[in-house]
C-alpha positions in Angstrom: 126.5 118.3 82.7 122.8 118.5 83.5 121.4 115.2 85.1 119.2 113.0 82.8 116.5 113.2 85.4 115.0 116.5 86.5 111.7 115.4 88.1 110.9 113.8 91.3 107.9 112.7 93.4 107.5 112.7 97.1 104.5 110.7 98.3 103.3 112.4 101.5 99.7 111.3 101.8 100.1 108.6 104.5 98.5 108.7 107.8 101.7 108.1 109.9 99.7 105.7 112.0 102.8 103.9 113.4 103.8 107.2 115.0 100.5 108.0 116.7 99.8 110.0 118.8 102.7 112.2 117.5 101.1 112.3 114.1 97.5 113.0 115.2 97.8 116.7 114.5 101.3 117.0 113.0 102.0 115.2 109.6 104.8 112.7 110.1 106.7 114.4 107.3 107.0 117.5 109.6 108.4 115.7 112.6 111.9 117.1 113.3 115.2 115.3 112.7 118.0 117.5 113.7 117.1 121.1 113.1 114.6 120.5 110.2 111.5 118.5 109.5 112.2 115.1 107.9 110.7 116.0 104.5 113.2 118.9 104.2 116.0 116.4 104.3 114.5 114.7 101.3 113.9 118.0 99.4 117.5 119.1 100.1 118.8 115.8 98.8 116.8 116.2 95.6 117.9 119.8 95.0 121.5 118.8 95.7 121.2 116.2 93.0 120.0 118.6 90.4 116.3 118.0 90.5 114.3 121.1 89.5 110.7 119.8 89.5 109.5 118.3 92.7 105.9 117.1 93.1 104.7 116.5 96.7 101.6 114.3 96.7 99.5 115.2 99.8 96.2 114.3 101.4 94.0 116.2 103.9 95.6 117.5 107.0 99.0 118.1 105.3 98.9 121.9 105.0 101.8 122.3 107.4 104.1 121.0 104.6 103.1 123.7 102.3 103.3 126.3 105.0 106.9 125.2 105.8 108.1 125.8 102.4 106.1 128.9 101.6 107.9 132.2 101.7 107.1 134.4 104.7 108.4 137.9 104.1 106.5 139.4 107.1 108.4 136.9 109.4 111.7 137.6 107.8 111.2 141.4 108.1 110.3 141.1 111.7 113.3 139.0 112.5 115.6 141.3 110.8 114.1 144.3 112.7 114.8 142.5 115.9 118.4 141.9 115.0 117.8 138.2 114.5 119.6 138.0 111.1 120.6 134.3 111.4 117.1 133.2 112.0 115.8 135.4 109.1 118.4 133.9 106.7 117.4 130.4 107.9 113.6 131.1 107.0 114.6 132.6 103.6 116.8 129.5 102.9 113.9 127.2 103.2 111.9 129.3 100.7 114.8 129.4 98.4 115.0 125.6 98.5 111.4 125.3 97.4 112.0 127.7 94.6 115.1 125.8 93.4 113.1 122.5 93.5 110.0 124.3 92.0 107.9 122.4 94.5 104.3 121.9 93.5 101.6 120.0 95.5 99.1 117.5 94.3 96.1 116.0 96.1 96.2 112.2 96.0 93.2 110.6 94.3 92.5 106.9 93.6 92.8 103.5 95.3 94.7 103.1 98.5 98.3 102.1 98.1 101.8 103.6 97.6 101.6 103.3 93.8 98.7 105.7 93.5 100.7 108.9 94.4 103.3 107.9 91.8 100.6 107.5 89.2 99.0 110.7 90.2 102.1 112.7 89.6 103.1 110.7 86.5 100.2 112.2 84.6 101.9 115.6 84.7 105.4 114.2 83.8 104.7 112.9 80.3 107.1 110.1 79.2 110.0 111.1 81.4 111.8 109.1 84.0 111.4 110.3 87.5 112.8 109.8 91.0 110.5 108.5 93.8 111.7 109.1 97.4 109.7 108.6 100.5 109.6 111.5 103.0 110.4 109.4 106.0 113.9 108.4 105.0 117.0 110.3 105.9 120.2 109.5 104.1 123.7 110.7 105.2 126.2 110.2 102.3 129.1 111.9 100.7 127.2 111.5 97.3 123.4 112.0 97.9 121.4 108.8 97.4 119.3 110.6 94.6 122.4 111.3 92.7 123.7 107.8 93.1 120.3 106.5 91.7 120.6 109.0 88.8 124.1 107.8 87.9 122.8 104.1 87.9 120.0 105.2 85.5 122.5 106.9 83.3 124.5 103.7 83.1 121.5 101.4 82.4 118.5 103.6 81.0 116.3 101.1 83.0 114.3 101.4 86.3 116.6 101.4 89.4 115.8 100.6 93.0 117.9 101.9 96.0 119.3 98.9 97.9 121.2 98.4 101.2 122.9 95.4 102.7 120.8 93.7 105.4 121.2 91.1 108.0 119.2 88.0 107.2 117.1 88.3 110.4 115.7 91.7 109.1 114.4 90.1 105.8 110.7 90.0 107.2 110.8 93.9 107.3 111.6 94.6 103.7 111.3 93.9 100.0 114.2 91.6 99.1 115.5 91.6 95.6 116.2 88.6 93.5 119.7 89.2 92.0 120.5 88.0 88.6 123.9 89.6 88.0 126.4 91.7 89.9 127.8 94.5 87.6 130.3 95.8 90.2 130.3 99.2 92.0 127.0 98.2 93.7 125.0 97.9 90.5 122.9 94.7 90.4 120.6 93.3 87.8 117.5 92.0 89.5 114.4 90.1 88.3 112.0 91.2 91.0 111.3 91.7 94.7 110.1 89.2 97.4 108.0 91.1 100.0 109.0 90.4 103.7 110.3 86.9 103.2 111.3 84.7 106.1 115.1 84.8 106.7 115.6 81.3 105.2 113.6 82.3 102.2 115.3 85.7 101.4 116.7 85.5 97.8 119.6 87.9 98.6 121.4 89.9 101.3 119.9 93.3 100.2 116.9 95.3 101.1 114.9 97.7 98.9 114.8 100.9 100.9 112.3 103.3 99.2 114.2 105.1 96.5 113.4 104.5 92.9 113.9 105.7 89.4 110.7 105.0 87.7 110.4 104.9 84.0 107.2 105.1 81.7 107.0 101.3 81.5 106.5 101.1 85.3 103.9 103.7 85.0 102.0 101.7 82.5 102.0 98.8 84.9 100.6 101.0 87.6 97.9 102.2 85.1 97.1 98.5 84.5 96.8 97.7 88.2 94.5 100.6 88.8 92.3 99.6 85.8 91.8 96.1 87.3 91.2 97.6 90.7 88.3 99.6 89.4 86.9 96.4 87.9 87.1 94.4 91.1 87.6 97.0 93.9 90.0 94.7 95.9 93.5 95.1 97.4 95.8 98.1 97.0 98.0 99.6 94.4 101.6 98.8 95.2 104.7 100.1 93.4 106.3 96.8 94.2 103.7 94.9 92.2 104.3 97.2 89.1 108.0 96.7 89.3 107.6 92.9 89.5 105.3 92.9 86.6 107.7 95.0 84.6 110.7 92.9 85.6 109.1 89.7 84.4 110.1 90.6 80.9 112.4 93.7 81.0 115.5 94.8 82.7 115.4 96.3 86.3 118.5 97.2 88.3 119.3 97.8 91.9 121.9 100.3 93.1 123.5 99.5 96.5 123.7 102.9 98.1 126.8 104.2 99.7 126.0 106.0 103.0 124.0 105.6 106.2 120.2 105.2 106.0 117.8 106.3 108.8 114.2 105.3 108.7 111.8 107.6 110.7 108.5 105.6 110.0 108.3 104.0 113.4 109.1 105.1 117.0 112.3 103.3 117.6 113.9 104.2 114.2 112.7 107.8 114.6 114.5 108.1 117.9 117.6 106.6 116.4 117.5 109.1 113.5 117.1 112.0 115.9 119.9 110.8 118.1 122.3 110.2 115.1 121.5 113.7 113.8 122.1 115.3 117.2 125.3 113.5 117.9 126.6 114.6 114.4 125.9 118.3 115.2 129.0 120.3 116.3 127.1 122.1 119.1 124.7 119.5 120.3 126.9 116.3 119.9 129.3 117.1 122.8 126.3 118.0 125.0 124.6 114.5 124.4 127.8 112.6 124.8 128.3 114.2 128.2 124.7 113.4 129.1 125.2 109.8 128.0 128.3 109.4 130.1 126.6 110.9 133.1 123.6 108.7 132.8 125.7 105.6 132.3 127.5 106.6 135.5 124.3 107.0 137.4 122.9 103.7 136.1 126.2 101.9 136.9 126.2 103.4 140.4 122.6 102.4 140.9 123.4 98.8 139.9 126.4 98.7 142.3 124.1 99.8 145.1 
């Protein structure tokens, strides 16, 4: 059966300032995690979940994203002529991924904030629900996160947020949902989000982690935010604000995602994501484990000395 959601937005217009100077010339979305740039993980997740219309919202300096997914027949021909068939197939596979996801690109226009790229893309999607996934998240799961969100939407026909369990001490890093009802299988009815609360003030033990099913009602709230912004020219357009406004009178749900989440938006988490991906690789994992044992031995020897 075809999924009820076929469209998705990847906001990729951010500056990547937390990763400078790595992102001075290279978009953060193009930094590698494993053997592919981080945005390719997101695209693969969407295609694996049945999404056939992906809009990547970009800003200046992001042309490398388009180049990565664009077909390159001359390179493929050269690789095949040199007997490098596996490399040629890998290049063709990325282009085929873009074709399956029907990737299009849209320049971001409007006030600053993470709600603006969603509104930009929504103008092309009519009155359809859509997935919104950030390109600096990597999920490792038996069932892709996007598919888990689609299933939650099919059960509720309401906006859905991706959630993960969190330690109370981590609450100041996240938006924390106010949970009204636990419907089992990780599906929660929520009444809003509290942004970066103190641990003692966190309304639940879950964190919103940047995956959404957005419905036309949320888009309407983004439009209203933007209208008010142009009247006063203050603040930013946040998707969280639109969700909270919508949730004040209508149903919103959270789906606790089954799987492991890696954030690549800051240096420490990016290194963790790289290491986890490498350790899971059948060829690179054993090499890194040997290196870790050797380094541990050297450090222990130095401490003894």
